[in-house]
C-alpha positions in Angstrom: 0.0 0.1 0.0 3.0 2.4 0.9 4.4 1.8 -2.6 0.9 2.4 -4.2 0.7 5.7 -2.4 4.3 6.7 -3.2 3.5 6.1 -6.9 0.4 8.0 -6.8 2.2 11.0 -5.0 4.9 10.8 -7.6 2.4 10.7 -10.6 0.5 13.5 -9.0 3.5 15.6 -8.5 4.6 15.1 -12.4 0.9 15.9 -13.5 1.1 19.1 -11.5 4.2 20.0 -13.4 2.3 19.6 -16.6 -0.6 21.5 -15.2 1.6 24.4 -14.3 3.0 24.4 -17.8 -0.6 24.7 -19.0 -1.7 27.3 -16.6 1.2 29.8 -16.8 0.1 31.6 -20.0 -3.3 32.1 -18.7 -2.0 33.1 -15.4 0.3 35.8 -17.0 -2.5 37.3 -19.0 -5.0 37.4 -16.0 -2.6 38.7 -13.4 -1.2 41.4 -15.8 -4.2 42.6 -17.8 -7.1 41.2 -15.7 -8.5 39.3 -18.8 -9.5 35.8 -18.8 -8.5 34.5 -21.9 -11.1 31.6 -22.6 -9.2 30.7 -26.0 -6.2 29.7 -24.0 -6.8 26.0 -24.2 -7.5 26.2 -27.9 -4.0 27.9 -28.3 -2.4 25.1 -26.3 -4.2 22.5 -28.4 -3.4 24.4 -31.7 0.4 23.8 -30.6 -0.3 20.2 -30.1 -1.6 19.9 -33.6 1.4 21.8 -35.0 3.7 19.3 -33.2 1.4 16.3 -34.7 2.0 17.8 -38.3 5.7 18.2 -37.9 6.1 14.8 -36.7 4.0 13.0 -39.5 4.8 15.3 -42.4 8.5 16.3 -41.5 9.7 13.5 -39.0 10.4 15.9 -36.5 10.4 14.7 -32.8 7.9 16.8 -30.7 10.5 18.7 -28.9 12.0 19.9 -32.2 8.8 21.1 -33.3 8.5 23.9 -30.6 9.9 26.6 -33.0 7.1 25.8 -35.5 4.5 25.9 -32.8 6.0 29.3 -31.7 5.4 30.6 -35.4 1.6 29.4 -35.2 0.8 30.1 -31.7 2.2 33.5 -31.3 0.6 35.3 -34.0 -2.8 33.4 -33.0 -2.1 35.0 -29.5 -1.7 38.5 -30.8 -4.9 38.0 -33.0 -6.7 37.4 -29.6 -5.1 40.6 -28.1 -6.1 42.5 -31.3 -9.9 41.6 -30.6 -9.5 42.2 -26.7 -7.9 45.5 -27.1 -10.7 46.7 -29.2 -13.1 46.4 -26.2 -13.9 49.8 -24.7 -16.7 49.6 -21.9 -16.8 46.6 -19.5 -13.8 45.1 -20.7 -13.7 42.1 -18.3 -17.0 40.7 -19.1 -16.9 41.5 -22.9 -13.5 39.9 -23.1 -14.9 36.9 -21.9 -17.5 36.7 -24.4 -14.9 37.6 -27.2 -12.4 35.1 -26.3 -15.0 32.3 -25.8 -16.3 33.0 -29.4 -12.5 33.0 -30.8 -12.0 29.6 -28.9 -15.1 28.2 -30.7 -13.6 29.6 -34.0 -10.2 27.9 -33.4 -11.8 24.6 -32.4 -13.9 24.4 -35.8 -10.7 25.5 -37.7 -8.9 22.5 -36.1 -11.8 20.3 -36.8 -11.5 21.1 -40.6 -7.8 20.8 -40.7 -7.2 17.8 -38.8 -10.6 16.2 -38.3 -12.0 14.8 -35.0 -9.5 11.9 -34.9 -7.6 11.5 -31.6 -3.7 12.1 -32.1 -0.9 10.9 -30.0 2.9 10.9 -30.6 4.6 7.9 -32.1 7.9 8.6 -30.5 8.9 5.5 -28.5 11.6 7.6 -26.7 9.2 9.9 -25.1 6.8 7.1 -24.1 9.5 4.9 -22.8 9.3 4.2 -18.9 12.0 5.9 -16.6 12.4 3.9 -13.5 13.5 5.7 -10.3 13.7 2.9 -7.4 9.8 1.8 -7.0 8.6 4.7 -9.1 7.7 4.8 -12.7 6.9 7.6 -15.4 7.1 8.4 -19.1 10.3 10.1 -20.1 8.1 12.6 -21.8 6.4 13.6 -18.4 9.9 14.0 -16.8 11.3 16.0 -19.6 8.4 18.6 -19.7 7.9 18.5 -15.9 11.5 20.0 -15.8 10.7 22.3 -18.5 7.8 23.7 -16.8 10.1 24.4 -13.5 12.7 26.3 -15.9 9.9 28.3 -17.5 8.2 29.3 -14.3 11.5 30.5 -12.9 12.3 32.2 -16.2 9.0 34.1 -16.4 9.4 35.1 -12.6 12.7 36.5 -13.5 11.4 38.3 -16.6 8.5 39.9 -14.5 10.8 41.0 -11.7 13.9 42.3 -13.7 13.0 43.2 -17.2 11.7 46.5 -18.3 8.6 44.9 -20.0 8.0 42.8 -17.0 8.0 45.9 -14.6 5.8 47.7 -17.3 3.4 45.0 -17.0 3.2 44.9 -13.3 2.7 48.7 -13.5 -0.2 48.3 -16.1 -1.8 45.7 -13.7 -1.6 48.1 -10.7 -2.7 51.2 -12.3 -3.3 51.4 -16.0 -3.8 55.2 -16.0 -0.9 55.9 -13.8 1.5 53.6 -15.8 0.5 55.4 -18.9 1.4 58.9 -17.4 4.8 57.3 -16.6 5.5 56.7 -20.0 4.5 53.1 -20.2 2.2 52.1 -23.4 -0.5 49.9 -21.8 -1.4 48.5 -25.3 2.1 47.5 -26.1 2.9 46.1 -22.6 -0.4 43.9 -22.9 0.6 42.6 -26.2 3.9 41.4 -24.6 1.9 39.6 -22.3 -0.2 37.9 -24.9 2.9 36.9 -26.8 4.6 35.6 -23.9 1.5 33.8 -23.0 1.5 32.3 -26.6 4.9 31.2 -26.2 4.2 29.3 -23.1 1.1 27.9 -24.6 3.2 26.5 -27.6 5.4 24.7 -25.2 2.6 23.3 -23.1 0.9 22.1 -26.5 4.0 20.3 -27.6 4.1 18.8 -24.0 0.8 17.7 -24.1 1.1 16.0 -27.6 4.4 14.2 -26.3 2.8 12.2 -23.4 -0.9 12.5 -23.9 -4.0 12.2 -26.5 -5.4 15.3 -28.1 -8.6 15.8 -30.0 -10.3 19.3 -31.0 -13.0 19.1 -28.4 -10.2 19.1 -25.6 -9.5 22.7 -25.8 -12.3 23.9 -23.4 -11.2 21.3 -20.7 -7.7 22.7 -21.0 -9.0 26.2 -20.4 -11.0 25.1 -17.3 -8.1 23.3 -15.8 -5.7 26.3 -16.3 -8.2 28.7 -14.9 -8.8 26.5 -11.7 -5.0 26.7 -11.3 -4.8 30.3 -11.7 -7.5 30.9 -9.1 -5.9 28.5 -6.8 -2.6 30.3 -7.1 -4.2 34.0 -6.5 -4.0 36.7 -9.1 -0.6 37.8 -10.2 1.0 34.9 -8.0 3.6 33.0 -10.3 5.0 30.7 -7.7 1.5 29.9 -6.6 0.7 28.6 -10.1 3.2 25.7 -9.2 1.8 25.2 -5.9 -1.7 25.1 -7.0 -0.8 22.8 -10.0 1.1 20.4 -7.7 -1.9 20.2 -5.3 -4.4 19.6 -8.1 -2.2 17.0 -9.6 -1.7 15.0 -6.2 -5.5 15.3 -5.3 -6.5 13.9 -8.7 -3.9 11.2 -8.5 -4.7 10.1 -5.0 -8.4 10.1 -5.7 -7.8 7.8 -8.7 -5.5 5.5 -6.5 -7.8 5.4 -3.5 -11.4 5.8 -5.0 -12.2 5.9 -8.6 -11.1 7.6 -11.8 -14.6 8.7 -12.4 -14.2 11.1 -9.4 -10.9 12.6 -10.6 -12.5 16.0 -11.9 -14.8 16.1 -8.9 -11.7 16.1 -6.8 -10.4 19.1 -8.5 -13.3 21.0 -8.3 -13.9 20.2 -4.6 -10.2 21.5 -4.1 -11.2 24.6 -6.2 -14.2 25.3 -4.1 -12.3 24.7 -0.8 -9.7 27.3 -1.6 -12.2 29.7 -2.8 -14.0 29.5 0.5 -11.1 29.6 2.8 -8.8 31.6 0.9 -10.7 33.8 -1.7 -7.4 35.5 -3.0 -5.8 32.0 -3.7 -3.1 30.1 -2.0 -0.4 32.8 -2.3 -2.7 35.9 -2.9 -2.2 39.1 -1.3 -2.8 39.0 2.4 -4.8 42.3 2.5 -7.1 41.3 0.1 -8.2 38.0 1.6 -11.7 37.7 3.3 
Protein backbone atom coordinates (compact mmCIF):
# COMPACT_ATOMS: atom_id res chain seq x y z
CA UNK A 1 0.00 0.00 0.00
CA UNK A 2 2.85 2.40 0.82
CA UNK A 3 4.43 1.82 -2.61
CA UNK A 4 1.05 2.47 -4.25
CA UNK A 5 0.67 5.75 -2.39
CA UNK A 6 4.25 6.74 -3.21
CA UNK A 7 3.59 6.09 -6.90
CA UNK A 8 0.36 8.10 -6.71
CA UNK A 9 2.17 11.05 -5.12
CA UNK A 10 4.96 10.84 -7.69
CA UNK A 11 2.50 10.70 -10.57
CA UNK A 12 0.53 13.57 -9.06
CA UNK A 13 3.62 15.77 -8.78
CA UNK A 14 4.57 15.06 -12.39
CA UNK A 15 1.00 15.78 -13.47
CA UNK A 16 1.16 18.98 -11.46
CA UNK A 17 4.24 20.03 -13.40
CA UNK A 18 2.30 19.52 -16.61
CA UNK A 19 -0.63 21.48 -15.22
CA UNK A 20 1.68 24.34 -14.23
CA UNK A 21 3.02 24.52 -17.77
CA UNK A 22 -0.57 24.57 -19.05
CA UNK A 23 -1.66 27.36 -16.70
CA UNK A 24 1.36 29.69 -16.88
CA UNK A 25 0.18 31.57 -19.96
CA UNK A 26 -3.35 32.10 -18.68
CA UNK A 27 -2.02 33.16 -15.27
CA UNK A 28 0.30 35.72 -16.87
CA UNK A 29 -2.47 37.37 -18.91
CA UNK A 30 -4.98 37.22 -16.06
CA UNK A 31 -2.53 38.58 -13.52
CA UNK A 32 -1.25 41.47 -15.61
CA UNK A 33 -4.23 42.51 -17.78
CA UNK A 34 -7.18 41.18 -15.73
CA UNK A 35 -8.44 39.49 -18.91
CA UNK A 36 -9.49 35.84 -18.74
CA UNK A 37 -8.53 34.39 -22.11
CA UNK A 38 -11.07 31.62 -22.69
CA UNK A 39 -9.28 30.73 -25.93
CA UNK A 40 -6.10 29.73 -24.06
CA UNK A 41 -6.87 26.01 -24.18
CA UNK A 42 -7.42 26.20 -27.91
CA UNK A 43 -4.01 27.90 -28.35
CA UNK A 44 -2.41 25.04 -26.39
CA UNK A 45 -4.26 22.52 -28.53
CA UNK A 46 -3.21 24.32 -31.72
CA UNK A 47 0.43 23.88 -30.72
CA UNK A 48 -0.22 20.18 -30.11
CA UNK A 49 -1.58 19.78 -33.63
CA UNK A 50 1.38 21.68 -35.08
CA UNK A 51 3.64 19.16 -33.30
CA UNK A 52 1.57 16.32 -34.77
CA UNK A 53 1.90 17.74 -38.30
CA UNK A 54 5.65 18.30 -37.86
CA UNK A 55 6.08 14.71 -36.68
CA UNK A 56 3.99 13.06 -39.41
CA UNK A 57 4.92 15.30 -42.34
CA UNK A 58 8.49 16.32 -41.52
CA UNK A 59 9.62 13.51 -39.23
CA UNK A 60 10.49 15.90 -36.39
CA UNK A 61 10.40 14.66 -32.81
CA UNK A 62 7.85 16.68 -30.78
CA UNK A 63 10.43 18.69 -28.77
CA UNK A 64 12.05 19.81 -32.04
CA UNK A 65 8.73 21.19 -33.28
CA UNK A 66 8.58 23.89 -30.59
CA UNK A 67 9.95 26.62 -32.97
CA UNK A 68 7.22 25.79 -35.50
CA UNK A 69 4.59 25.89 -32.76
CA UNK A 70 5.88 29.32 -31.71
CA UNK A 71 5.54 30.59 -35.29
CA UNK A 72 1.88 29.55 -35.35
CA UNK A 73 0.66 30.14 -31.80
CA UNK A 74 2.28 33.52 -31.07
CA UNK A 75 0.56 35.26 -34.04
CA UNK A 76 -2.70 33.61 -32.96
CA UNK A 77 -2.20 35.00 -29.43
CA UNK A 78 -1.51 38.43 -30.94
CA UNK A 79 -4.78 38.10 -32.84
CA UNK A 80 -6.62 37.42 -29.58
CA UNK A 81 -5.03 40.55 -28.12
CA UNK A 82 -6.08 42.58 -31.17
CA UNK A 83 -9.70 41.61 -30.54
CA UNK A 84 -9.55 42.20 -26.78
CA UNK A 85 -7.80 45.56 -27.14
CA UNK A 86 -10.70 46.93 -29.21
CA UNK A 87 -13.12 46.42 -26.32
CA UNK A 88 -13.86 49.70 -24.55
CA UNK A 89 -16.64 49.45 -21.98
CA UNK A 90 -17.00 46.56 -19.52
CA UNK A 91 -13.75 45.06 -20.70
CA UNK A 92 -13.70 42.13 -18.29
CA UNK A 93 -17.08 40.63 -19.17
CA UNK A 94 -16.90 41.53 -22.87
CA UNK A 95 -13.45 39.98 -23.19
CA UNK A 96 -14.88 36.75 -21.75
CA UNK A 97 -17.49 36.67 -24.49
CA UNK A 98 -15.01 37.63 -27.22
CA UNK A 99 -12.36 35.08 -26.26
CA UNK A 100 -15.00 32.37 -25.87
CA UNK A 101 -16.09 33.07 -29.44
CA UNK A 102 -12.48 32.98 -30.65
CA UNK A 103 -12.06 29.63 -28.91
CA UNK A 104 -15.05 28.24 -30.80
CA UNK A 105 -13.59 29.52 -34.08
CA UNK A 106 -10.23 27.90 -33.35
CA UNK A 107 -11.89 24.60 -32.40
CA UNK A 108 -13.79 24.45 -35.67
CA UNK A 109 -10.69 25.44 -37.61
CA UNK A 110 -8.82 22.50 -36.06
CA UNK A 111 -11.74 20.23 -36.87
CA UNK A 112 -11.52 21.30 -40.52
CA UNK A 113 -7.75 20.84 -40.73
CA UNK A 114 -7.18 17.74 -38.60
CA UNK A 115 -10.68 16.24 -38.23
CA UNK A 116 -11.99 14.76 -34.99
CA UNK A 117 -9.59 11.82 -34.73
CA UNK A 118 -7.56 11.50 -31.54
CA UNK A 119 -3.82 12.00 -32.08
CA UNK A 120 -0.78 10.96 -30.06
CA UNK A 121 2.93 10.87 -30.67
CA UNK A 122 4.63 7.89 -32.24
CA UNK A 123 7.94 8.62 -30.48
CA UNK A 124 8.89 5.55 -28.49
CA UNK A 125 11.69 7.52 -26.80
CA UNK A 126 9.21 9.92 -25.16
CA UNK A 127 6.87 7.11 -24.16
CA UNK A 128 9.52 4.84 -22.66
CA UNK A 129 9.30 4.19 -18.92
CA UNK A 130 11.84 5.80 -16.63
CA UNK A 131 12.36 3.88 -13.40
CA UNK A 132 13.48 5.67 -10.23
CA UNK A 133 13.57 2.98 -7.58
CA UNK A 134 9.97 1.82 -7.13
CA UNK A 135 8.58 4.79 -9.10
CA UNK A 136 7.65 4.79 -12.78
CA UNK A 137 6.92 7.54 -15.30
CA UNK A 138 7.18 8.30 -19.00
CA UNK A 139 10.27 10.11 -20.23
CA UNK A 140 8.08 12.80 -21.80
CA UNK A 141 6.49 13.56 -18.43
CA UNK A 142 9.88 14.00 -16.78
CA UNK A 143 11.24 16.11 -19.63
CA UNK A 144 8.41 18.59 -19.74
CA UNK A 145 7.95 18.57 -15.96
CA UNK A 146 11.50 19.90 -15.71
CA UNK A 147 10.75 22.33 -18.56
CA UNK A 148 7.76 23.74 -16.64
CA UNK A 149 9.98 24.48 -13.62
CA UNK A 150 12.56 26.23 -15.80
CA UNK A 151 9.92 28.28 -17.61
CA UNK A 152 8.24 29.24 -14.33
CA UNK A 153 11.57 30.50 -12.96
CA UNK A 154 12.35 32.34 -16.20
CA UNK A 155 8.91 33.99 -16.23
CA UNK A 156 9.28 35.08 -12.61
CA UNK A 157 12.69 36.63 -13.34
CA UNK A 158 11.36 38.31 -16.48
CA UNK A 159 8.50 39.93 -14.58
CA UNK A 160 10.79 41.03 -11.76
CA UNK A 161 13.85 42.27 -13.64
CA UNK A 162 13.07 43.13 -17.26
CA UNK A 163 11.68 46.49 -18.38
CA UNK A 164 8.64 44.90 -20.02
CA UNK A 165 8.05 42.80 -16.91
CA UNK A 166 8.04 45.88 -14.70
CA UNK A 167 5.84 47.67 -17.23
CA UNK A 168 3.33 44.83 -17.12
CA UNK A 169 3.23 44.95 -13.33
CA UNK A 170 2.74 48.70 -13.47
CA UNK A 171 -0.15 48.37 -15.94
CA UNK A 172 -1.72 45.68 -13.76
CA UNK A 173 -1.47 47.92 -10.67
CA UNK A 174 -2.79 51.13 -12.29
CA UNK A 175 -3.21 51.39 -16.06
CA UNK A 176 -3.69 55.18 -16.12
CA UNK A 177 -0.76 55.89 -13.80
CA UNK A 178 1.49 53.62 -15.87
CA UNK A 179 0.52 55.56 -19.01
CA UNK A 180 1.41 58.84 -17.28
CA UNK A 181 4.85 57.41 -16.48
CA UNK A 182 5.55 56.70 -20.15
CA UNK A 183 4.42 53.08 -20.37
CA UNK A 184 2.28 52.17 -23.39
CA UNK A 185 -0.43 49.91 -21.86
CA UNK A 186 -1.39 48.44 -25.22
CA UNK A 187 2.18 47.45 -26.07
CA UNK A 188 2.76 46.03 -22.59
CA UNK A 189 -0.39 43.91 -22.82
CA UNK A 190 0.62 42.71 -26.28
CA UNK A 191 3.91 41.55 -24.76
CA UNK A 192 1.92 39.61 -22.13
CA UNK A 193 -0.18 37.89 -24.81
CA UNK A 194 2.90 37.03 -26.88
CA UNK A 195 4.70 35.52 -23.89
CA UNK A 196 1.52 33.65 -22.98
CA UNK A 197 1.37 32.37 -26.56
CA UNK A 198 4.96 31.13 -26.32
CA UNK A 199 4.14 29.33 -23.06
CA UNK A 200 1.02 27.84 -24.66
CA UNK A 201 3.15 26.59 -27.57
CA UNK A 202 5.48 24.71 -25.22
CA UNK A 203 2.50 23.39 -23.23
CA UNK A 204 0.84 22.11 -26.40
CA UNK A 205 3.96 20.29 -27.57
CA UNK A 206 4.28 18.79 -24.08
CA UNK A 207 0.65 17.66 -24.14
CA UNK A 208 1.17 15.92 -27.49
CA UNK A 209 4.38 14.30 -26.22
CA UNK A 210 2.75 12.24 -23.48
CA UNK A 211 -1.01 12.48 -24.04
CA UNK A 212 -3.82 12.23 -26.54
CA UNK A 213 -5.29 15.30 -28.23
CA UNK A 214 -8.54 15.98 -30.03
CA UNK A 215 -10.29 19.24 -31.03
CA UNK A 216 -12.89 19.05 -28.24
CA UNK A 217 -10.13 19.11 -25.60
CA UNK A 218 -9.54 22.87 -25.75
CA UNK A 219 -12.38 23.87 -23.42
CA UNK A 220 -11.33 21.35 -20.78
CA UNK A 221 -7.75 22.67 -20.91
CA UNK A 222 -8.97 26.23 -20.38
CA UNK A 223 -11.04 25.20 -17.37
CA UNK A 224 -8.08 23.34 -15.85
CA UNK A 225 -5.78 26.33 -16.39
CA UNK A 226 -8.36 28.71 -14.90
CA UNK A 227 -8.81 26.53 -11.81
CA UNK A 228 -5.03 26.55 -11.21
CA UNK A 229 -4.87 30.32 -11.75
CA UNK A 230 -7.57 30.91 -9.15
CA UNK A 231 -5.89 28.48 -6.74
CA UNK A 232 -2.63 30.39 -7.20
CA UNK A 233 -4.08 33.84 -6.62
CA UNK A 234 -4.06 36.70 -9.09
CA UNK A 235 -0.52 37.62 -10.08
CA UNK A 236 1.19 34.84 -8.13
CA UNK A 237 3.54 32.95 -10.42
CA UNK A 238 4.97 30.70 -7.64
CA UNK A 239 1.37 30.03 -6.64
CA UNK A 240 0.77 28.49 -10.06
CA UNK A 241 3.27 25.76 -9.26
CA UNK A 242 1.81 25.17 -5.80
CA UNK A 243 -1.77 25.10 -7.08
CA UNK A 244 -0.87 22.80 -9.96
CA UNK A 245 0.99 20.39 -7.67
CA UNK A 246 -1.93 20.28 -5.21
CA UNK A 247 -4.39 19.66 -8.03
CA UNK A 248 -2.23 16.93 -9.57
CA UNK A 249 -1.72 15.15 -6.24
CA UNK A 250 -5.42 15.43 -5.32
CA UNK A 251 -6.45 13.88 -8.63
CA UNK A 252 -3.83 11.12 -8.45
CA UNK A 253 -4.79 10.15 -4.90
CA UNK A 254 -8.47 10.13 -5.86
CA UNK A 255 -7.80 7.77 -8.77
CA UNK A 256 -5.67 5.50 -6.56
CA UNK A 257 -7.84 5.41 -3.44
CA UNK A 258 -11.30 5.83 -4.94
CA UNK A 259 -12.16 5.85 -8.66
CA UNK A 260 -11.01 7.52 -11.85
CA UNK A 261 -14.60 8.67 -12.35
CA UNK A 262 -14.12 11.01 -9.36
CA UNK A 263 -10.89 12.60 -10.64
CA UNK A 264 -12.46 15.80 -11.96
CA UNK A 265 -14.75 16.02 -8.93
CA UNK A 266 -11.72 16.02 -6.61
CA UNK A 267 -10.22 18.94 -8.53
CA UNK A 268 -13.44 20.94 -8.33
CA UNK A 269 -13.78 20.18 -4.62
CA UNK A 270 -10.26 21.51 -4.00
CA UNK A 271 -11.10 24.58 -6.10
CA UNK A 272 -14.25 25.35 -4.07
CA UNK A 273 -12.46 24.74 -0.76
CA UNK A 274 -9.75 27.28 -1.60
CA UNK A 275 -12.36 29.79 -2.78
CA UNK A 276 -14.20 29.48 0.54
CA UNK A 277 -11.16 29.60 2.84
CA UNK A 278 -8.72 31.75 0.82
CA UNK A 279 -10.70 33.89 -1.66
CA UNK A 280 -7.46 35.43 -2.97
CA UNK A 281 -5.82 32.09 -3.66
CA UNK A 282 -3.08 30.11 -1.95
CA UNK A 283 -0.47 32.86 -2.36
CA UNK A 284 -2.73 35.83 -2.99
CA UNK A 285 -2.19 39.20 -1.31
CA UNK A 286 -2.93 38.95 2.40
CA UNK A 287 -4.56 42.35 2.42
CA UNK A 288 -7.20 41.19 -0.04
CA UNK A 289 -8.19 37.97 1.70
CA UNK A 290 -11.63 37.68 3.27
